[in-house]
C-alpha positions as a printed NumPy array, in Angstrom:
array([[-105.494,   26.905,  -43.955],
       [-106.321,   26.616,  -40.229],
       [-103.935,   28.517,  -37.821],
       [-102.278,   26.162,  -35.265],
       [-103.331,   26.825,  -31.791],
       [-100.606,   28.963,  -30.162],
       [ -99.38 ,   27.33 ,  -27.081],
       [ -97.165,   29.638,  -24.763],
       [ -94.154,   27.497,  -24.406],
       [ -91.544,   30.224,  -25.28 ],
       [ -91.142,   33.936,  -24.107],
       [ -93.356,   36.271,  -26.289],
       [ -92.027,   39.569,  -27.424],
       [ -94.092,   42.289,  -28.99 ],
       [ -92.44 ,   43.991,  -31.701],
       [ -93.033,   46.334,  -34.497],
       [ -92.177,   48.447,  -37.617],
       [ -92.641,   52.137,  -37.242],
       [ -91.023,   54.986,  -39.487],
       [ -91.839,   57.387,  -42.375],
       [ -94.272,   56.355,  -45.242],
       [ -92.689,   54.635,  -48.135],
       [ -89.454,   53.72 ,  -46.284],
       [ -90.132,   49.849,  -46.654],
       [ -91.645,   48.887,  -43.445],
       [ -94.165,   46.417,  -44.707],
       [ -91.554,   45.091,  -47.122],
       [ -89.069,   44.593,  -44.079],
       [ -91.943,   42.914,  -42.295],
       [ -92.594,   40.521,  -45.398],
       [ -89.055,   39.973,  -45.533],
       [ -88.607,   38.753,  -41.715],
       [ -91.348,   36.329,  -42.491],
       [ -89.709,   34.981,  -45.749],
       [ -86.272,   34.34 ,  -43.807],
       [ -88.112,   32.755,  -40.711],
       [ -90.157,   30.433,  -43.004],
       [ -87.263,   29.436,  -44.683],
       [ -85.153,   28.862,  -41.559],
       [ -88.22 ,   27.303,  -39.511],
       [ -90.836,   26.19 ,  -42.273],
       [ -92.779,   23.98 ,  -39.72 ],
       [ -93.706,   26.929,  -37.488],
       [ -93.372,   30.1  ,  -39.505],
       [ -95.707,   30.877,  -42.419],
       [ -94.366,   33.336,  -44.984],
       [ -96.778,   36.409,  -45.212],
       [ -96.128,   38.076,  -48.669],
       [ -96.38 ,   42.042,  -48.846],
       [ -99.842,   41.708,  -50.57 ],
       [-101.1  ,   39.565,  -47.728],
       [ -99.846,   42.441,  -45.065],
       [-101.613,   45.218,  -46.603],
       [-104.714,   43.574,  -47.51 ],
       [-107.398,   45.895,  -47.117],
       [-108.954,   47.049,  -50.637],
       [-107.923,   50.817,  -49.955],
       [-104.711,   49.965,  -48.695],
       [-103.927,   48.101,  -52.02 ],
       [-105.056,   50.795,  -54.357],
       [-103.221,   53.454,  -52.669],
       [ -99.995,   51.243,  -52.033],
       [ -99.821,   52.412,  -48.398],
       [-100.562,   50.841,  -44.995],
       [-103.577,   52.354,  -43.279],
       [-104.263,   50.048,  -40.263],
       [-101.699,   48.188,  -38.437],
       [-101.159,   44.824,  -39.765],
       [-100.293,   41.545,  -37.497],
       [ -98.011,   38.848,  -38.239],
       [ -96.39 ,   36.163,  -35.753],
       [ -93.317,   33.934,  -36.25 ],
       [ -90.819,   32.127,  -33.889],
       [ -87.219,   31.227,  -33.246],
       [ -85.567,   28.619,  -31.245],
       [ -85.778,   30.787,  -28.195],
       [ -89.035,   33.025,  -28.774],
       [ -92.446,   33.918,  -30.165],
       [ -93.045,   37.194,  -31.68 ],
       [ -95.951,   39.278,  -32.505],
       [ -95.05 ,   41.702,  -34.995],
       [ -97.322,   45.131,  -35.73 ],
       [ -96.469,   46.621,  -39.125],
       [ -97.656,   50.331,  -38.408],
       [ -98.636,   52.747,  -40.914],
       [ -96.154,   55.747,  -41.604],
       [ -98.624,   58.29 ,  -43.344],
       [ -99.411,   61.438,  -41.014],
       [-103.042,   60.621,  -41.681],
       [-103.101,   57.226,  -39.922],
       [-100.899,   58.233,  -36.855],
       [-103.345,   57.129,  -34.382],
       [-103.357,   53.811,  -35.821],
       [ -99.562,   53.84 ,  -35.248],
       [-100.093,   54.757,  -31.694],
       [-102.342,   52.139,  -31.125],
       [ -99.649,   49.358,  -32.412],
       [ -96.63 ,   51.101,  -30.73 ],
       [ -98.251,   51.264,  -27.015],
       [ -97.964,   47.296,  -26.933],
       [ -94.487,   47.068,  -28.061],
       [ -91.761,   45.573,  -26.239],
       [ -89.399,   47.027,  -28.834],
       [ -89.542,   48.8  ,  -32.321],
       [ -87.78 ,   48.63 ,  -35.53 ],
       [ -87.469,   52.072,  -36.95 ],
       [ -87.247,   51.987,  -40.843],
       [ -85.201,   54.557,  -42.544],
       [ -84.418,   54.876,  -46.541],
       [ -81.215,   55.635,  -47.285],
       [ -81.92 ,   58.045,  -49.805],
       [ -84.153,   60.204,  -47.997],
       [ -82.541,   59.821,  -44.552],
       [ -84.694,   60.723,  -41.472],
       [ -87.828,   62.639,  -42.55 ],
       [ -90.753,   64.381,  -40.447],
       [ -92.672,   61.26 ,  -39.954],
       [ -89.617,   59.487,  -38.815],
       [ -89.14 ,   62.033,  -35.975],
       [ -92.67 ,   61.911,  -34.97 ],
       [ -92.895,   58.21 ,  -34.742],
       [ -89.629,   58.38 ,  -32.553],
       [ -91.278,   60.605,  -30.131],
       [ -94.66 ,   58.789,  -29.998],
       [ -92.78 ,   55.585,  -29.35 ],
       [ -91.042,   57.156,  -26.534],
       [ -94.507,   58.642,  -25.072],
       [ -96.116,   55.459,  -25.143],
       [ -92.688,   53.795,  -23.575],
       [ -91.478,   51.523,  -25.878],
       [ -88.631,   50.421,  -24.113],
       [ -86.045,   49.484,  -27.115],
       [ -85.717,   50.641,  -30.499],
       [ -83.304,   49.672,  -33.422],
       [ -82.69 ,   51.247,  -36.593],
       [ -83.055,   49.497,  -39.988],
       [ -81.377,   51.447,  -42.649],
       [ -83.239,   50.478,  -45.666],
       [ -82.884,   51.243,  -49.771],
       [ -79.156,   51.216,  -49.238],
       [ -78.783,   49.783,  -52.868],
       [ -80.368,   52.822,  -54.167],
       [ -77.677,   55.237,  -53.043],
       [ -75.315,   56.336,  -55.717],
       [ -72.429,   57.634,  -53.496],
       [ -69.846,   54.88 ,  -53.491],
       [ -68.199,   56.078,  -50.45 ],
       [ -71.543,   55.333,  -48.549],
       [ -72.064,   52.343,  -50.236],
       [ -68.871,   51.215,  -48.483],
       [ -70.133,   51.751,  -45.208]])
């Protein structure tokens, strides 16, 4: 299927997912494309998880190695989304992706909490002057503490 020609009729925003390895960055990216495909099917393709991490080594090892790009839009904006690797060995690839971000989604797995790579990604995002960051608390369903689940 050929990609539709992109015409800049809406403000463009570069965002990306950053955070520790296996905290769910690629899963969140795929979920965003699914939700927006369901809401705006004519302009947003659904990009499943296995199409985001599509290099053979990424599939074999189950990790993101190079940055992956997806695009989607809402009624008001067009987004270019970069899914960054979380593994320490591929931090240069994360920096490359973050350097162009207007905002970042910091993905943190609830059972693990902030990890060493989480802190490093925050520092690197600040160094390349990512102007805004939100935290997405992932894997909350895996928590066993009832009190935390009620939050």
